C-alpha positions as CSV (number, residue, x, y, z in Angstrom):
1,M,0.0,0.0,0.0
2,K,2.8,2.4,0.9
3,Q,4.7,1.5,-2.1
4,G,1.7,2.1,-4.4
5,F,1.3,5.6,-2.8
6,V,5.0,6.4,-3.5
7,I,4.5,5.3,-7.1
8,L,1.4,7.2,-7.6
9,A,2.9,10.4,-6.0
10,A,6.0,10.0,-8.2
11,G,3.9,9.6,-11.3
12,L,1.7,12.6,-10.4
13,A,4.8,14.8,-9.8
14,G,6.3,13.8,-13.1
15,F,3.1,14.6,-14.8
16,L,2.8,18.0,-13.2
17,G,6.5,18.7,-13.9
18,G,6.0,17.9,-17.6
19,I,3.0,20.3,-17.8
20,L,5.1,23.0,-16.0
21,A,8.1,22.5,-18.3
22,T,5.9,22.6,-21.4
23,G,4.3,25.8,-20.3
24,I,7.6,27.4,-19.6
25,M,8.9,26.4,-23.1
26,L,5.8,27.7,-24.8
27,T,6.0,31.0,-22.8
28,R,9.6,31.5,-23.9
29,E,8.8,30.6,-27.5
30,H,6.0,33.2,-27.6
31,S,8.1,35.8,-26.0
32,R,10.8,35.6,-28.6
33,P,10.4,38.5,-31.1
34,A,9.8,37.6,-34.6
35,E,13.0,38.0,-36.8
36,V,11.1,39.3,-39.8
37,V,7.9,41.2,-39.9
38,R,6.3,41.7,-43.3
39,A,3.5,44.0,-44.3
40,R,2.4,46.3,-47.1
41,S,2.2,49.4,-44.8
42,F,2.3,50.6,-41.3
43,E,0.2,53.4,-39.7
44,L,0.8,55.3,-36.4
45,L,-2.4,56.6,-34.8
46,G,-2.8,59.7,-32.7
47,E,-4.9,60.0,-29.5
48,A,-8.1,60.5,-31.5
49,G,-7.4,57.6,-33.8
50,E,-6.2,59.7,-36.7
51,V,-3.3,58.6,-38.8
52,I,-0.3,60.7,-37.9
53,S,2.4,58.7,-39.7
54,Y,2.5,56.3,-42.6
55,W,5.2,53.9,-43.8
56,G,4.6,52.3,-47.1
57,I,4.0,53.1,-50.8
58,D,2.1,56.3,-51.5
59,K,-0.2,57.3,-54.3
60,G,2.9,58.3,-56.5
61,E,4.3,54.7,-56.1
62,N,7.1,56.1,-53.9
63,V,8.4,54.3,-50.8
64,V,8.0,56.8,-47.9
65,L,7.9,57.3,-44.2
66,A,5.5,60.2,-43.9
67,F,4.2,62.3,-41.1
68,G,1.0,64.3,-40.7
69,G,0.1,66.4,-37.6
70,H,-2.3,66.8,-34.7
71,W,-4.8,69.2,-36.2
72,A,-7.6,68.7,-33.8
73,D,-6.0,70.9,-31.1
74,R,-5.9,74.0,-33.5
75,P,-8.5,76.7,-33.4
76,G,-11.2,75.8,-36.0
77,G,-10.5,72.1,-35.7
78,R,-8.9,69.8,-38.3
79,R,-7.6,71.5,-41.4
80,P,-9.1,70.4,-44.8
81,L,-6.6,68.2,-46.6
82,P,-5.3,69.7,-49.9
83,G,-5.2,66.3,-51.5
84,D,-7.6,63.5,-51.6
85,P,-8.7,63.1,-47.9
86,R,-9.7,59.5,-48.4
87,L,-6.1,58.7,-49.1
88,G,-4.8,60.5,-46.0
89,L,-0.9,60.3,-45.8
90,R,-0.8,58.2,-48.9
91,D,-1.4,61.3,-50.9
92,P,2.0,63.3,-51.0
93,R,0.1,66.6,-50.7
94,N,-1.1,65.5,-47.2
95,Q,2.5,64.7,-46.0
96,L,3.8,67.5,-43.8
97,A,7.3,65.7,-43.7
98,S,8.5,62.7,-45.6
99,I,11.6,60.8,-46.2
100,G,11.9,58.2,-48.9
101,V,12.7,57.2,-52.4
102,V,11.1,59.1,-55.2
103,D,11.6,57.8,-58.8
104,D,14.5,55.8,-57.4
105,F,16.2,58.8,-55.8
106,P,16.4,59.6,-52.1
107,L,14.5,62.6,-50.9
108,L,13.7,64.4,-47.6
109,Q,10.8,66.8,-48.0
110,F,8.8,69.3,-46.0
111,R,5.4,70.8,-47.1
112,G,3.3,73.6,-46.0
113,E,-0.3,73.4,-45.0
114,D,-1.3,74.0,-48.6
115,G,0.3,70.8,-49.6
116,R,3.2,72.4,-51.6
117,P,6.8,71.8,-51.0
118,R,8.8,74.2,-48.7
119,A,12.2,72.4,-48.4
120,R,13.6,69.5,-50.3
121,L,17.0,67.8,-49.9
122,L,17.6,65.2,-52.7
123,L,20.2,63.5,-54.8
124,N,20.0,63.7,-58.7
125,M,20.5,60.8,-60.9
126,Y,24.3,61.2,-60.7
127,A,24.2,61.1,-56.9
128,K,25.0,64.8,-56.4
129,P,23.0,66.7,-53.8
130,M,20.6,69.6,-54.1
131,L,18.9,71.6,-51.3
132,L,15.8,73.5,-52.6
133,M,13.8,76.0,-50.6
134,D,10.3,77.2,-51.8
135,D,7.6,79.6,-51.0
136,E,3.9,79.2,-52.3
137,T,5.1,80.3,-55.9
138,G,7.9,77.6,-56.3
139,V,11.7,77.4,-55.8
140,R,13.3,80.5,-54.5
141,I,16.7,79.3,-53.3
142,G,18.8,76.4,-54.6
143,L,22.1,75.2,-53.1
144,G,24.2,72.3,-54.5
145,V,25.2,71.0,-57.8
146,D,24.2,73.5,-60.6
147,Q,23.0,71.2,-63.5
148,S,23.7,72.2,-67.0
149,D,21.1,72.3,-69.6
150,T,22.2,68.7,-70.5
151,P,22.7,67.1,-67.1
152,G,25.4,64.5,-66.9
153,P,28.0,63.0,-64.4
154,E,30.5,65.5,-65.5
155,D,28.5,68.4,-64.0
156,N,30.7,69.8,-61.4
157,D,29.4,73.4,-60.9
158,W,28.3,74.2,-57.4
159,A,26.3,77.3,-56.5
160,L,24.0,79.2,-54.2
161,L,21.2,80.4,-56.6
162,F,18.4,82.8,-55.8
163,Q,15.4,82.4,-58.2
164,P,14.3,83.7,-60.5
165,E,18.0,83.9,-61.4
166,R,18.7,87.1,-59.5
167,V,21.9,86.0,-57.8
168,W,24.4,83.3,-58.5
169,L,27.3,82.5,-56.1
170,G,29.5,79.6,-56.6
171,M,32.3,77.8,-58.5
172,E,32.4,76.4,-62.0
173,S,34.7,73.9,-63.5
174,V,36.5,74.5,-66.9
175,R,38.5,72.2,-69.1
176,E,41.6,73.6,-70.5
177,A,44.3,71.6,-72.4
178,G,43.0,68.3,-71.0
179,Q,43.0,69.5,-67.4
180,T,40.0,70.4,-65.2
181,Y,40.1,73.7,-63.1
182,V,37.6,75.4,-60.9
183,R,37.0,79.1,-60.5
184,G,34.7,81.1,-58.4
185,G,32.0,83.4,-59.6
186,F,29.4,85.8,-58.5
187,T,26.7,87.4,-60.6
188,V,23.8,89.8,-59.6
189,N,20.8,90.6,-61.9
190,K,19.2,93.8,-60.6
191,D,16.4,93.8,-63.2
192,K,13.0,93.8,-61.6
193,V,10.8,90.7,-62.0
194,K,7.1,90.7,-61.2
195,Y,6.3,88.7,-58.0
196,P,5.0,86.1,-57.8
197,Y,7.3,85.0,-60.6
198,Q,5.7,82.9,-63.3
199,Q,7.8,80.1,-64.7
200,P,8.1,80.4,-68.5
201,K,6.1,77.7,-70.4
């Protein structure tokens, strides 16, 4: 009788130990983070459930990490979106700030509440940088590589340019007798141009 009780107690202890060990192993397995998470897009929501950040492919087929804003706290409530409100941050015009790849080139961009660009940092197709600053009429200041009329990898003029071509400060490269030289330059155009400036068609 005593021996039977010992055998029963040992069997019960073994059974309970197995259940406990299995539970610990399953807990460890579930607490281990996934090595790869795959999704078509991610959205970060604000306090009111509005989408304030989007990571994915936008309406222009560009890969972006885009940010909106908390508009509910402003006087008058939420602003009207300049783009398609149904697309939210998938519409580039609704993205206040974005970083991504546009037409296969990296881009960092900031937009005003009207949906128009205000500042852009990008690389051209030859991996040379440009910083563009805009107002509501278009580009006003450019800094970086000064592309020629026929852009190419040999473009090596760098400048600070005030649009519409009022001031140019920079350096240009010249070829002489098979050698490349650089020289500084500064030009000012004092002619008046009607503002807002209209780009020629």
